[in-house]
GULOTI-979973 format. One line per 5 residues: their letters; for each residue x, y, z of N, C-alpha, C. Coordinates in Angstrom, 2 decimals. Atoms other than C-alpha are relative to their C-alpha. Layout:
BEGIN
a = X Y Z X Y Z X Y Z | ...
//
This chain:
BEGIN
xxxxx = 0.12 -0.94 -1.12 33.13 -49.45 45.16 -0.15 1.41 -0.56 | 0.24 -1.31 0.58 31.73 -45.95 44.48 1.16 0.95 0.24 | -1.07 -1.00 -0.10 34.12 -43.14 43.88 -0.48 1.18 0.80 | 0.36 -1.18 -0.77 34.14 -40.24 46.27 -0.03 1.22 -0.92 | 0.16 -1.16 0.86 33.00 -36.97 44.74 1.19 0.92 0.08
xxxxx = -1.16 -0.88 -0.09 36.18 -35.29 45.93 1.05 -0.35 -1.04 | -0.97 0.39 1.01 38.05 -37.21 43.24 -0.33 0.54 -1.38 | 0.39 -0.47 1.32 36.21 -35.48 40.41 0.97 1.07 -0.48 | -0.93 -0.98 0.54 38.33 -33.36 38.07 -0.54 1.40 0.07 | 0.37 -1.41 0.00 38.29 -29.60 38.15 0.24 0.58 -1.37
xxxxx = -0.14 -0.63 1.30 37.71 -27.60 35.01 1.01 1.14 0.08 | -0.97 -1.10 0.02 40.48 -25.16 34.02 -0.72 1.34 -0.09 | 0.83 -1.20 -0.06 38.81 -21.93 35.11 0.52 1.11 -0.90 | -0.54 -1.08 0.83 41.17 -19.52 33.38 -0.23 -0.27 -1.47 | 0.20 0.34 1.40 40.95 -21.38 30.10 -1.46 0.14 -0.39
xxxxx = 1.41 -0.14 0.28 37.18 -21.54 30.33 -0.40 1.47 -0.08 | 0.32 -1.43 0.04 37.06 -17.82 31.07 0.43 0.59 -1.33 | -0.46 -0.50 1.31 39.11 -17.12 27.96 -0.92 -0.48 -1.11 | 0.89 0.53 1.03 36.87 -19.39 25.91 -1.34 0.73 0.01 | 1.29 -0.70 -0.07 33.71 -17.69 27.19 0.12 1.41 -0.57
xxxxx = -0.20 -1.34 0.54 35.13 -14.27 26.40 0.13 -0.07 -1.52 | -0.14 0.16 1.44 36.14 -15.50 22.95 -1.33 -0.29 -0.66 | 1.32 0.32 0.56 32.67 -16.97 22.36 -0.89 1.23 -0.02 | 0.81 -1.22 -0.03 31.02 -13.73 23.45 0.42 0.96 -1.10 | -0.49 -0.90 1.06 33.22 -11.75 21.07 -0.42 -0.50 -1.38
xxxxx = 0.42 0.56 1.28 32.43 -14.14 18.20 -1.49 0.26 -0.22 | 1.44 -0.23 0.13 28.68 -13.89 18.90 -0.30 1.47 -0.29 | 0.23 -1.43 0.21 28.81 -10.12 19.16 0.45 0.42 -1.40 | -0.50 -0.34 1.33 30.91 -9.88 16.00 -0.93 -0.48 -1.10 | 0.89 0.53 1.02 28.62 -12.14 13.98 -1.33 0.74 -0.03
xxxxx = 1.27 -0.71 -0.04 25.42 -10.50 15.17 0.16 1.45 -0.46 | -0.23 -1.37 0.43 26.90 -7.04 14.70 0.16 0.11 -1.50 | -0.19 -0.01 1.45 27.99 -7.88 11.16 -1.32 -0.22 -0.74 | 1.28 0.28 0.64 24.58 -9.32 10.29 -0.93 1.20 0.10 | 0.89 -1.13 -0.20 22.63 -6.42 11.78 0.47 1.22 -0.77
xxxxx = -0.53 -1.14 0.74 24.94 -3.90 10.14 -0.34 -0.10 -1.47 | 0.31 0.19 1.41 24.29 -5.41 6.71 -1.48 0.16 -0.28 | 1.44 -0.14 0.19 20.53 -5.39 7.22 -0.40 1.47 0.17 | 0.55 -1.33 -0.22 18.50 -2.24 6.98 -0.77 0.00 1.31 | 0.66 0.04 -1.32 17.46 -1.46 10.57 -1.51 0.19 -0.09
xxxxx = 1.44 -0.23 0.13 14.07 -0.24 9.41 -0.75 -1.27 -0.37 | 0.67 1.24 0.39 13.24 -3.61 7.83 -0.10 -0.96 1.19 | 0.03 0.88 -1.17 14.17 -5.53 10.98 -1.00 0.51 1.02 | 0.97 -0.58 -0.93 12.13 -3.13 13.11 -1.42 -0.27 -0.47 | 1.34 0.27 0.54 9.16 -3.61 10.80 -0.41 -1.44 0.27
xxxxx = 0.30 1.39 -0.29 9.38 -7.39 11.16 -0.32 -0.19 1.47 | 0.22 0.11 -1.45 9.61 -7.04 14.94 -1.39 0.53 0.39 | 1.29 -0.60 -0.35 6.51 -4.83 15.06 -1.18 -0.87 -0.43 | 1.09 0.85 0.48 4.46 -7.49 13.24 0.10 -1.43 0.52 | -0.09 1.34 -0.57 5.45 -10.48 15.37 -1.36 -0.45 0.54
xxxxx = 1.27 0.55 -0.47 2.49 -12.72 16.10 0.19 -0.59 1.40 | -0.21 0.44 -1.39 2.03 -13.40 19.84 -0.20 -1.49 0.22 | 0.30 1.41 -0.27 0.56 -16.91 19.63 1.18 -0.91 -0.34 | -1.19 0.83 0.25 3.57 -18.50 17.86 1.14 0.26 0.99 | -1.02 -0.28 -1.02 5.82 -16.74 20.39 -0.23 -0.84 1.25
xxxxx = 0.34 0.85 -1.14 3.99 -18.51 23.20 0.30 -1.47 -0.33 | -0.31 1.36 0.41 4.31 -21.74 21.20 1.47 -0.32 0.06 | -1.45 0.22 -0.05 8.08 -21.31 20.92 0.47 -0.23 1.43 | -0.38 0.17 -1.41 8.45 -20.90 24.69 -0.55 -1.31 0.55 | 0.57 1.27 -0.44 6.13 -23.85 25.27 0.80 -1.18 -0.48
xxxxx = -0.85 1.08 0.52 8.29 -26.03 23.04 1.27 -0.14 0.84 | -1.22 0.04 -0.80 11.38 -25.09 25.06 -0.27 -0.65 1.36 | 0.32 0.54 -1.32 9.70 -25.87 28.39 -0.31 -1.50 -0.08 | 0.36 1.41 0.14 8.22 -29.17 27.19 1.22 -0.86 -0.33 | -1.22 0.75 0.32 11.51 -30.28 25.65 0.87 -0.15 1.23
xxxxx = -0.79 0.11 -1.23 13.25 -29.51 28.94 -0.55 -1.05 0.94 | 0.60 1.02 -0.86 10.77 -31.67 30.85 0.30 -1.41 -0.52 | -0.31 1.31 0.57 11.34 -34.58 28.44 1.48 -0.35 0.18 | -1.42 0.24 -0.23 15.11 -34.18 28.73 0.26 -0.38 1.45 | -0.13 0.37 -1.41 14.74 -34.34 32.52 -0.44 -1.43 0.23
xxxxx = 0.46 1.38 -0.12 12.76 -37.56 32.19 1.07 -0.96 -0.50 | -1.06 0.86 0.55 15.50 -39.06 30.01 1.21 -0.03 0.92 | -1.13 -0.09 -0.91 18.22 -37.86 32.38 -0.24 -0.85 1.25 | 0.33 0.83 -1.16 16.42 -39.53 35.30 0.13 -1.48 -0.31 | -0.14 1.40 0.40 16.28 -42.81 33.38 1.47 -0.41 -0.10
xxxxx = -1.41 0.33 0.13 19.99 -42.67 32.60 0.66 -0.09 1.38 | -0.52 0.10 -1.37 20.74 -42.02 36.27 -0.39 -1.33 0.63 | 0.44 1.28 -0.56 18.71 -45.11 37.15 0.89 -1.15 -0.45 | -0.89 1.07 0.46 21.05 -47.24 35.04 1.26 -0.07 0.86 | -1.16 -0.02 -0.89 23.77 -46.22 37.51 -0.41 -0.19 1.47
xxxxx = 0.47 0.22 -1.36 21.66 -47.05 40.55 -0.33 1.27 0.75 | 0.31 -1.30 -0.63 20.79 -43.38 41.22 -1.48 0.29 -0.24 | 1.44 -0.26 0.09 17.12 -42.71 41.97 -0.34 1.16 0.92 | 0.26 -1.22 -0.77 16.61 -39.14 43.10 -1.37 0.60 -0.26 | 1.31 -0.55 0.31 13.20 -38.52 41.56 0.05 1.00 -1.15
xxxxx = 0.09 -0.85 1.19 11.98 -36.36 38.70 0.46 1.42 0.28 | -0.34 -1.40 -0.26 12.44 -32.97 40.38 1.51 0.20 0.08 | -1.46 -0.11 -0.04 16.11 -33.62 41.11 0.58 -0.09 -1.41 | -0.47 0.10 1.38 16.59 -34.72 37.50 -0.30 1.27 -0.78 | 0.36 -1.24 0.70 14.79 -31.60 36.28 0.95 1.13 0.40
xxxxx = -0.98 -1.02 -0.43 17.05 -29.39 38.41 1.33 -0.20 -0.72 | -1.25 0.26 0.69 20.07 -31.10 36.92 -0.07 0.36 -1.47 | 0.17 -0.33 1.41 18.69 -30.67 33.40 0.01 1.51 -0.21 | 0.01 -1.46 0.12 18.02 -26.96 33.94 1.41 0.56 0.13 | -1.38 -0.46 -0.18 21.55 -26.44 35.23 0.85 -0.41 -1.20
xxxxx = -0.76 0.44 1.17 22.95 -28.50 32.36 -0.26 0.86 -1.22 | 0.31 -0.87 1.13 21.13 -26.38 29.78 0.69 1.35 0.13 | -0.66 -1.29 -0.21 22.47 -23.20 31.34 1.51 -0.11 -0.19 | -1.45 0.17 0.11 26.02 -24.55 31.56 0.42 -0.28 -1.44 | -0.33 0.26 1.40 25.95 -25.82 27.96 0.05 1.30 -0.79
xxxxx = -0.01 -1.30 0.69 25.11 -22.29 26.82 1.19 0.85 0.45 | -1.06 -0.87 -0.53 27.71 -20.67 29.07 1.39 -0.56 -0.20 | -1.32 0.63 0.07 30.55 -23.19 28.70 0.35 -0.52 -1.39 | -0.36 0.31 1.39 30.64 -23.48 24.92 -0.28 -1.44 -0.37 | 0.38 1.27 0.57 28.73 -26.59 24.10 -0.22 -1.12 1.00
xxxxx = 0.43 1.12 -0.81 27.72 -29.99 25.36 1.14 -0.64 0.78 | -1.09 0.72 -0.64 31.15 -31.42 26.20 0.37 0.61 1.35 | -0.35 -0.65 -1.26 32.23 -28.88 28.81 -1.21 0.13 0.91 | 1.21 -0.10 -0.81 28.63 -28.43 29.93 -0.29 -1.29 0.74 | 0.24 1.28 -0.66 28.32 -32.16 30.68 0.97 -0.24 1.15
xxxxx = -0.99 0.17 -1.07 31.53 -32.20 32.70 -0.40 0.84 1.22 | 0.37 -0.89 -1.10 30.41 -29.20 34.78 -1.32 -0.44 0.64 | 1.29 0.46 -0.53 26.84 -30.50 35.13 0.19 -1.23 0.88 | -0.23 1.21 -0.79 28.09 -33.88 36.35 0.64 0.33 1.33 | -0.63 -0.39 -1.26 30.32 -32.25 38.94 -0.97 0.66 0.94
xxxxx = 0.98 -0.68 -0.84 27.53 -30.00 40.18 -0.99 -0.99 0.59 | 1.02 0.93 -0.47 25.00 -32.82 40.40 0.58 -0.99 1.00 | -0.61 0.97 -0.91 27.42 -35.25 42.05 0.22 0.60 1.38 | -0.23 -0.64 -1.30 28.33 -32.76 44.77 -1.32 0.33 0.70 | 1.25 -0.42 -0.63 24.80 -31.48 45.36 -0.80 -1.19 0.52
xxxxx = 0.80 1.16 -0.39 23.11 -34.89 45.45 0.83 -1.08 0.69 | -0.91 0.89 -0.71 26.17 -36.63 47.00 0.04 -1.39 -0.63 | -0.15 1.24 0.74 26.75 -39.28 44.35 1.42 -0.11 -0.54 | -1.29 0.22 0.64 29.78 -40.80 42.70 0.07 0.81 -1.29 | -0.18 -0.81 1.21 31.10 -38.40 40.07 0.12 -0.88 -1.24
xxxxx = -0.17 0.87 1.14 32.09 -41.29 37.80 -1.33 -0.53 -0.52 | 1.29 0.52 0.42 28.57 -42.72 37.77 -0.87 1.09 -0.62 | 0.79 -1.10 0.55 26.94 -39.36 37.18 0.52 0.39 -1.39 | -0.58 -0.36 1.29 29.36 -38.57 34.36 -0.34 -1.03 -1.07 | 0.35 1.03 0.96 28.68 -41.90 32.70 -1.46 0.08 -0.39
xxxxx = 1.42 -0.20 0.31 24.93 -41.34 32.98 -0.17 1.19 -0.94 | 0.06 -1.18 0.86 25.52 -37.95 31.38 0.42 -0.35 -1.43 | -0.42 0.42 1.33 27.40 -39.55 28.50 -1.06 -0.84 -0.69 | 1.08 0.79 0.58 24.61 -42.09 27.97 -1.17 0.88 -0.41 | 1.07 -0.94 0.32 22.08 -39.28 28.06 0.31 0.75 -1.29
xxxxx = -0.40 -0.71 1.21 24.04 -37.39 25.41 -0.05 -0.92 -1.22 | 0.04 0.94 1.11 24.34 -40.52 23.26 -1.43 -0.25 -0.47 | 1.41 0.18 0.38 20.58 -41.13 23.35 -0.53 1.24 -0.70 | 0.41 -1.22 0.67 20.06 -37.50 22.44 0.53 0.08 -1.41 | -0.57 0.00 1.34 22.39 -37.89 19.48 -0.74 -0.94 -0.93
xxxxx = 0.78 0.94 0.81 20.51 -40.96 18.25 -1.35 0.61 -0.35 | 1.27 -0.65 0.26 17.27 -39.04 18.61 0.11 1.09 -1.04 | -0.21 -1.06 0.99 18.70 -36.14 16.60 0.14 -0.58 -1.41 | -0.15 0.64 1.31 19.73 -38.47 13.76 -1.35 -0.48 -0.52 | 1.32 0.48 0.42 16.27 -40.07 13.70 -0.91 1.16 -0.37
xxxxx = 0.80 -1.18 0.29 14.62 -36.65 13.82 0.38 0.61 -1.34 | -0.45 -0.52 1.29 16.75 -35.43 10.94 -0.45 -0.88 -1.15 | 0.46 0.91 1.04 15.90 -38.55 8.95 -1.49 0.13 -0.26 | 1.44 -0.18 0.17 12.18 -38.12 9.59 -0.32 1.30 -0.72 | 0.23 -1.29 0.66 12.34 -34.46 8.57 0.35 -0.06 -1.47
xxxxx = -0.41 0.13 1.40 14.23 -35.29 5.39 -1.00 -0.85 -0.78 | 0.98 0.85 0.67 11.77 -38.09 4.55 -1.29 0.75 -0.28 | 1.23 -0.77 0.19 8.80 -35.79 5.08 0.17 1.04 -1.10 | -0.24 -1.00 1.05 10.38 -33.11 2.88 0.00 -0.63 -1.38 | -0.05 0.68 1.30 11.02 -35.62 0.09 -1.36 -0.55 -0.40
xxxxx = 1.27 0.66 0.32 7.62 -37.30 0.36 -1.12 1.01 -0.26 | 1.14 -0.92 0.09 5.30 -34.32 0.82 0.38 1.44 -0.31 | -0.40 -1.38 0.21 7.36 -31.21 0.32 0.56 0.29 -1.37 | -0.51 -0.25 1.33 8.35 -31.63 -3.30 1.50 -0.06 -0.12 | -1.46 0.11 0.06 11.98 -32.48 -2.53 0.69 1.13 0.73
xxxxx = -0.82 -1.01 -0.68 14.81 -30.33 -1.23 0.22 1.18 -0.94 | -0.15 -1.20 0.82 14.71 -26.81 -2.58 1.36 0.61 0.28 | -1.35 -0.51 -0.17 18.38 -25.98 -3.01 0.38 1.01 -1.08 | -0.28 -0.99 1.04 18.03 -23.51 -5.85 0.23 1.37 0.59 | -0.31 -1.25 -0.67 19.81 -20.57 -4.28 0.09 1.13 -1.02
xxxxx = -0.01 -1.09 0.96 19.22 -17.25 -6.03 1.35 0.68 -0.08 | -1.28 -0.66 0.22 22.18 -15.46 -7.52 0.04 1.32 0.75 | -0.19 -1.27 -0.68 23.54 -12.63 -5.41 -0.72 0.11 1.33 | 0.73 -0.05 -1.27 21.46 -13.55 -2.34 0.98 -0.01 1.16 | -0.89 -0.05 -1.17 22.89 -13.09 1.17 0.44 -1.37 0.49
xxxxx = -0.36 1.33 -0.48 23.20 -16.87 1.52 1.50 -0.23 -0.08 | -1.43 0.24 0.16 26.82 -16.69 0.33 0.76 0.46 1.24 | -0.66 -0.49 -1.21 27.86 -14.58 3.32 -0.23 -0.95 1.18 | 0.31 0.91 -1.10 26.07 -16.90 5.73 0.73 -1.32 -0.14 | -0.68 1.27 0.20 27.53 -20.04 4.17 1.50 0.13 0.26
xxxxx = -1.43 -0.21 -0.25 31.06 -18.60 4.24 0.28 0.14 1.49 | -0.17 -0.14 -1.45 30.61 -17.65 7.90 -0.04 -1.35 0.69 | 0.12 1.33 -0.60 29.48 -21.17 8.82 1.23 -0.83 -0.30 | -1.18 0.77 0.37 32.39 -22.71 6.91 1.21 0.42 0.82 | -1.13 -0.49 -0.80 34.92 -20.49 8.69 -0.12 -0.46 1.44
xxxxx = 0.19 0.42 -1.38 33.40 -21.35 12.08 0.25 -1.49 0.17 | -0.27 1.44 -0.07 33.56 -25.08 11.32 1.50 -0.26 0.05 | -1.45 0.16 -0.01 37.27 -24.78 10.57 0.58 0.40 1.36 | -0.49 -0.46 -1.30 37.90 -22.78 13.75 -0.37 -1.00 1.09 | 0.45 0.95 -1.01 35.83 -25.24 15.80 0.84 -1.27 -0.04
xxxxx = -0.83 1.19 0.11 37.82 -28.16 14.44 1.37 0.19 0.62 | -1.32 -0.27 -0.58 41.10 -26.54 15.44 -0.07 0.08 1.52 | 0.14 -0.13 -1.45 39.83 -25.69 18.93 -0.27 -1.35 0.65 | 0.35 1.28 -0.60 38.30 -29.10 19.59 1.16 -0.98 -0.04 | -1.15 0.90 0.08 41.49 -30.82 18.50 0.86 0.11 1.25
xxxxx = -0.80 -0.18 -1.22 43.35 -29.31 21.44 -0.83 -0.22 1.25 | 0.84 0.16 -1.18 40.41 -29.27 23.85 -0.24 -1.46 0.31 | 0.27 1.42 -0.22 39.74 -32.96 23.32 1.15 -0.66 0.74 | -1.15 0.62 -0.69 43.27 -33.89 24.41 0.00 0.38 1.48 | -0.02 -0.42 -1.40 42.88 -31.85 27.60 -1.09 -0.67 0.82
xxxxx = 1.14 0.51 -0.75 39.54 -33.39 28.50 -0.10 -1.53 -0.02 | 0.11 1.46 0.09 40.16 -37.04 27.58 0.22 -0.66 1.36 | -0.29 0.60 -1.30 41.65 -37.81 30.98 -1.15 0.18 0.97 | 1.08 -0.29 -0.93 38.60 -36.31 32.68 -1.18 -0.95 -0.18 | 1.08 0.94 0.22 36.31 -38.93 31.17 0.39 -1.44 0.32
xxxxx = -0.44 1.36 -0.21 38.40 -41.97 32.05 -0.68 -0.64 1.21 | 0.63 0.56 -1.19 36.77 -42.38 35.47 -1.33 -0.64 -0.33 | 1.30 0.55 0.36 33.31 -42.86 34.03 0.09 -1.11 -1.02 | -0.10 1.01 1.05 34.42 -44.89 31.04 0.38 -1.37 0.56 | -0.38 1.28 -0.59 35.81 -47.59 33.35 -1.22 -0.84 0.37
xxxxx = 1.21 0.71 -0.39 32.20 -48.49 34.24 -0.89 -0.29 -1.21 | 0.83 0.15 1.19 30.99 -48.78 30.64 -0.58 -1.41 -0.15 | 0.50 1.36 0.17 30.71 -52.57 30.57 -1.15 -0.29 0.94 | 1.06 0.23 -0.97 28.64 -52.60 33.72 -1.30 0.66 -0.46 | 1.20 -0.71 0.44 26.24 -50.01 32.30 -0.59 -0.64 -1.24
xxxxx = 0.51 0.67 1.20 25.98 -51.82 28.96 -0.81 -1.22 0.38 | 0.78 1.15 -0.47 24.86 -54.92 30.82 -1.32 0.45 0.60 | 1.24 -0.50 -0.61 22.35 -52.84 32.77 -1.02 0.41 -1.06 | 0.91 -0.38 1.08 20.89 -51.40 29.57 -0.50 -1.23 -0.75 | 0.43 1.22 0.68 20.84 -54.84 28.01 -1.08 -0.72 0.78
xxxxx = 1.01 0.63 -0.82 18.80 -56.12 30.93 -1.28 0.82 0.08 | 1.18 -0.87 -0.05 16.41 -53.15 30.69 -0.14 0.73 -1.33 | 0.09 -0.64 1.31 15.85 -52.50 26.99 -1.09 1.05 -0.08 | 1.08 -0.98 0.04 12.67 -50.57 27.75 0.52 1.41 0.29 | -0.56 -1.31 -0.31 14.77 -47.75 29.23 0.69 0.58 -1.24
xxxxx = -0.70 -0.48 1.19 16.91 -47.52 26.10 -0.98 0.43 -1.08 | 1.00 -0.34 1.02 13.91 -47.58 23.75 -0.75 1.26 0.40 | 0.71 -1.18 -0.46 12.05 -45.06 25.87 0.84 1.26 -0.08 | -0.88 -1.17 0.05 15.07 -42.74 26.08 0.18 0.50 -1.43 | -0.14 -0.41 1.39 15.52 -42.75 22.30 -1.29 0.62 -0.51
xxxxx = 1.28 -0.58 0.40 11.81 -42.14 21.78 -0.20 1.40 0.55 | 0.09 -1.33 -0.61 11.86 -39.23 24.21 0.95 0.98 -0.70 | -0.96 -0.86 0.69 14.94 -37.88 22.41 -0.54 0.49 -1.33 | 0.59 -0.41 1.27 13.14 -37.86 19.07 -1.03 1.10 0.22 | 1.03 -1.00 -0.27 10.22 -35.94 20.56 0.63 1.31 0.46
xxxxx = -0.66 -1.22 -0.47 12.55 -33.49 22.34 0.65 0.75 -1.15 | -0.60 -0.67 1.16 14.39 -32.80 19.09 -1.07 0.59 -0.91 | 1.12 -0.58 0.75 11.06 -32.32 17.32 -0.45 1.31 0.63 | 0.39 -1.23 -0.68 10.19 -29.73 19.94 1.04 1.09 -0.18 | -1.04 -1.00 0.25 13.56 -28.04 19.48 -0.16 0.61 -1.39
xxxxx = 0.30 -0.53 1.33 12.81 -27.77 15.77 -1.28 0.80 -0.01 | 1.25 -0.74 -0.11 9.31 -26.65 16.69 0.19 1.41 0.55 | -0.30 -1.34 -0.51 10.80 -23.73 18.60 0.37 0.93 -1.14 | -0.40 -0.81 1.15 12.46 -22.46 15.45 -1.15 0.19 -0.97 | 1.15 -0.12 0.90 9.34 -23.20 13.39 -1.01 1.02 0.53
xxxxx = 0.92 -0.98 -0.58 7.14 -21.22 15.80 0.57 1.41 -0.13 | -0.62 -1.31 0.14 9.63 -18.36 15.72 -0.12 0.50 -1.43 | 0.15 -0.40 1.41 9.54 -18.36 11.92 -1.45 0.35 -0.30 | 1.42 -0.32 0.21 5.74 -18.45 11.96 -0.36 1.36 0.59 | 0.27 -1.30 -0.61 5.74 -15.43 14.26 0.55 1.15 -0.82
xxxxx = -0.65 -1.08 0.73 8.05 -13.44 12.00 -0.40 0.09 -1.46 | 0.29 0.02 1.44 6.93 -14.49 8.50 -1.24 0.82 -0.30 | 1.17 -0.83 0.35 4.55 -12.06 6.78 -1.12 -0.76 -0.68 | 1.01 0.75 0.73 2.70 -14.78 4.86 0.18 -1.48 0.15 | -0.12 1.47 -0.09 2.24 -18.53 4.36 1.33 -0.49 -0.52
xxxxx = -1.29 0.58 0.36 5.28 -20.75 4.00 -0.16 -1.46 -0.38 | 0.05 1.44 0.36 5.97 -24.19 2.43 0.57 -0.86 1.13 | -0.51 0.62 -1.22 6.25 -25.93 5.79 0.57 -1.39 -0.24 | -0.54 1.35 0.21 6.72 -29.48 4.49 1.36 0.04 -0.68 | -1.32 -0.14 0.63 9.61 -28.32 2.31 1.03 0.54 0.97
xxxxx = -0.92 -0.60 -0.97 11.10 -26.42 5.24 0.41 -0.96 1.11 | -0.23 0.87 -1.15 11.09 -29.40 7.61 1.47 -0.37 0.17 | -1.38 0.45 -0.11 14.63 -30.52 6.80 0.94 1.12 0.44 | -0.89 -1.12 -0.34 16.03 -27.03 7.43 0.14 0.20 1.51 | -0.04 -0.28 -1.44 15.20 -26.95 11.14 1.11 -0.77 0.71
xxxxx = -1.14 0.67 -0.65 17.61 -29.72 12.27 1.35 0.48 -0.50 | -1.29 -0.49 0.52 20.33 -28.36 9.99 0.38 1.32 0.67 | -0.28 -1.27 -0.68 20.04 -24.86 11.44 0.29 -0.24 1.47 | -0.28 0.32 -1.40 19.90 -26.38 14.92 1.40 -0.53 0.20 | -1.38 0.50 -0.09 23.17 -28.23 14.28 1.00 1.15 -0.11
xxxxx = -0.90 -1.15 0.12 24.80 -24.99 13.15 0.03 0.80 1.29 | 0.07 -0.77 -1.25 23.60 -23.27 16.32 0.69 -0.72 1.15 | -0.60 0.75 -1.10 25.03 -26.07 18.48 1.53 -0.03 -0.06 | -1.45 -0.02 0.06 28.62 -25.49 17.35 0.55 0.77 1.20 | -0.47 -0.62 -1.25 30.59 -24.70 20.54 0.98 1.14 -0.21
xxxxx = -0.85 -1.17 0.22 31.99 -21.38 19.37 -0.68 1.29 0.40 | 0.74 -1.20 -0.35 29.27 -18.95 20.35 -0.81 -0.28 1.26 | 0.84 0.14 -1.18 27.04 -18.33 23.35 -1.42 -0.30 -0.44 | 1.37 0.43 0.31 23.77 -20.26 22.92 -0.31 0.07 -1.49 | 0.21 0.00 1.44 24.27 -20.31 19.14 -0.22 1.37 -0.61
xxxxx = 0.21 -1.35 0.52 24.03 -16.54 18.78 1.01 0.31 -1.10 | -0.85 -0.31 1.14 25.41 -15.55 15.39 0.03 -1.13 -1.01 | -0.02 1.13 0.94 25.73 -19.03 13.88 -1.41 -0.37 -0.44 | 1.38 0.31 0.36 21.97 -19.64 14.00 -0.50 0.98 -1.06 | 0.45 -1.01 0.96 21.31 -16.37 12.18 0.68 -0.18 -1.37
xxxxx = -0.72 0.20 1.27 24.00 -17.05 9.57 -0.54 -1.19 -0.76 | 0.54 1.19 0.66 22.68 -20.54 8.86 -1.41 0.24 -0.53 | 1.37 -0.27 0.44 19.09 -19.32 8.66 -0.01 0.85 -1.27 | -0.08 -0.84 1.20 20.00 -16.61 6.14 0.45 -0.83 -1.19 | -0.56 0.79 1.11 22.02 -19.08 4.06 -0.99 -1.02 -0.53
xxxxx = 0.86 1.11 0.42 19.45 -21.90 4.00 -1.36 0.49 -0.46 | 1.37 -0.43 0.33 16.15 -20.04 3.93 -0.06 0.92 -1.21 | 0.02 -0.81 1.22 17.21 -17.87 1.01 -0.60 -0.77 -1.17 | 0.57 0.82 1.07 16.20 -20.80 -1.23 -1.51 -0.01 0.03 | 1.46 -0.01 -0.14 12.63 -20.42 0.05 -0.56 1.42 -0.06
xxxxx = 0.41 -1.41 0.11 12.47 -16.66 -0.63 -0.39 0.61 1.34 | 0.18 -0.61 -1.33 12.54 -15.91 3.09 1.06 1.08 0.14 | -0.92 -1.13 -0.01 14.10 -12.48 3.46 0.93 -0.07 1.20 | -0.93 -0.01 -1.15 17.16 -11.97 5.70 -0.58 0.61 1.27 | 0.57 -0.52 -1.25 15.25 -9.73 8.17 -0.91 -1.00 0.70
xxxxx = 0.88 1.00 -0.60 12.65 -12.46 8.69 0.82 -1.15 0.59 | -0.84 1.08 -0.49 15.34 -15.14 9.04 0.72 0.40 1.30 | -0.71 -0.47 -1.19 17.28 -13.05 11.55 -0.96 0.15 1.17 | 0.95 -0.17 -1.09 14.18 -12.17 13.58 -0.45 -1.34 0.55 | 0.37 1.33 -0.47 13.11 -15.83 13.72 1.11 -0.61 0.84
xxxxx = -1.14 0.53 -0.76 16.61 -16.76 14.91 0.13 0.70 1.34 | -0.09 -0.73 -1.26 16.60 -14.02 17.55 -1.11 -0.41 0.96 | 1.09 0.49 -0.84 13.21 -15.18 18.82 0.35 -1.36 0.59 | -0.44 1.31 -0.49 14.59 -18.72 19.07 1.06 0.15 1.07 | -1.03 -0.25 -1.01 17.62 -17.40 20.94 -0.62 0.48 1.30
xxxxx = 0.65 -0.51 -1.21 15.37 -15.50 23.37 -0.73 -1.11 0.74 | 0.71 1.10 -0.63 13.24 -18.59 24.00 0.98 -0.98 0.65 | -1.01 0.91 -0.55 16.35 -20.73 24.52 0.61 0.56 1.28 | -0.57 -0.62 -1.19 17.85 -18.26 26.98 -1.02 0.07 1.14 | 1.03 0.00 -1.04 14.53 -17.98 28.80 -0.11 -1.37 0.65
xxxxx = 0.03 1.34 -0.57 14.54 -21.76 29.20 1.23 -0.32 0.82 | -1.24 0.24 -0.75 18.16 -21.70 30.44 0.11 0.88 1.24 | -0.11 -0.94 -1.13 17.61 -18.81 32.87 -0.25 -0.66 1.36 | 0.19 0.63 -1.32 16.11 -20.91 35.71 1.20 -0.84 0.43 | -1.17 0.80 -0.35 19.09 -23.27 35.54 1.18 0.87 0.40
xxxxx = -1.07 -0.91 -0.38 21.52 -20.36 35.65 -0.21 0.56 1.39 | 0.30 -0.51 -1.33 19.77 -18.92 38.69 0.19 -1.07 1.06 | -0.17 1.10 -0.95 19.72 -22.32 40.37 1.48 -0.27 0.25 | -1.44 0.24 -0.14 23.43 -22.79 39.72 0.66 1.11 0.80 | -0.62 -1.16 -0.65 24.26 -19.29 40.98 -0.40 0.12 1.47
xxxxx = 0.48 -0.23 -1.36 22.08 -19.07 44.09 -0.08 -1.26 0.84 | 0.03 1.28 -0.75 22.00 -22.77 45.04 1.13 -0.87 -0.50 | -1.15 0.79 0.47 25.51 -24.10 44.42 0.00 -1.37 0.64 | -0.10 1.35 -0.54 26.56 -27.65 45.14 0.29 0.08 1.48 | -0.11 -0.08 -1.46 26.06 -28.10 48.86 0.22 -1.35 0.66
xxxxx = -0.16 1.33 -0.56 26.39 -31.84 49.26 1.42 -0.26 0.45 | -1.32 0.42 -0.43 29.30 -33.50 50.98 0.00 -1.50 0.17 | -0.07 1.44 -0.11 30.46 -37.07 50.86 -0.71 -0.69 -1.14 | 0.61 0.81 1.03 29.05 -39.89 48.78 -1.02 -0.93 0.63 | 1.03 0.90 -0.52 25.82 -41.81 49.33 -0.36 -1.09 -0.98
x = 0.26 1.11 0.92 25.93 -44.13 46.29 1.26 -0.81 -0.17
//
């Protein structure tokens, strides 16, 4: 029997507000520290020479990846007997992207997205949350496959992994920053996980039923993983286009392939807003081995941040001006 949406858990608003403020301060602190260490004139020079075509490509990658994520989200909803159509799934994906950026990562973003979608479309919160978890799992599998493909391409055609970091380069500061953030993230997630475990129990009770549904429809699972690989390729393509727009000359692209998923993982750590600060630190640390200057690395990261926020803006506006208006349950 479907669960009524009124039974869905409520997120701790005060705690989330403190976390958002903390994330904003971390992002501002990291970006401020990075920009302070760079010579402003060099960053301005890189900005003045940005190429417009790769900028359009970066935004196109974000939009296309969002459409593919909506397609996957719609398929995962179908496994729970929810068939609202592509546009409803796209609205949910846009809101989910905005909430993931604003609520410090995928975990809290998925909880909030599921609540919003369940109330607006009048579905069982447990089923929507479980579909969200399946969607996230397929995305994770796609990320692993994408990372493996990038690493294979770098080893096969890029001359191996260039890890020869020059002495005295700024990579040390970036690597130390990432290490400190990983430690902080581990401490925060240790307590946050205990608070949120109870909020996932409703959906987890239906896991066996969904596993049988996926087993009976393997095409959905295969298609969702395939779409995830392409979406992750496009996410890496956003950063690649941003780097192409900022770089003053040709780059060893096949050798750089493995760096894009690694920098993307650093940016996804739920300690900053939309990866601001961590993406720049990781780019400086990793791309130093390829003689990419810190101003170019920072500008490419800022372009990626701008494209990501531009893609999340419609979802934020939808969430703000069109809140959940549904009542009752129809599934």
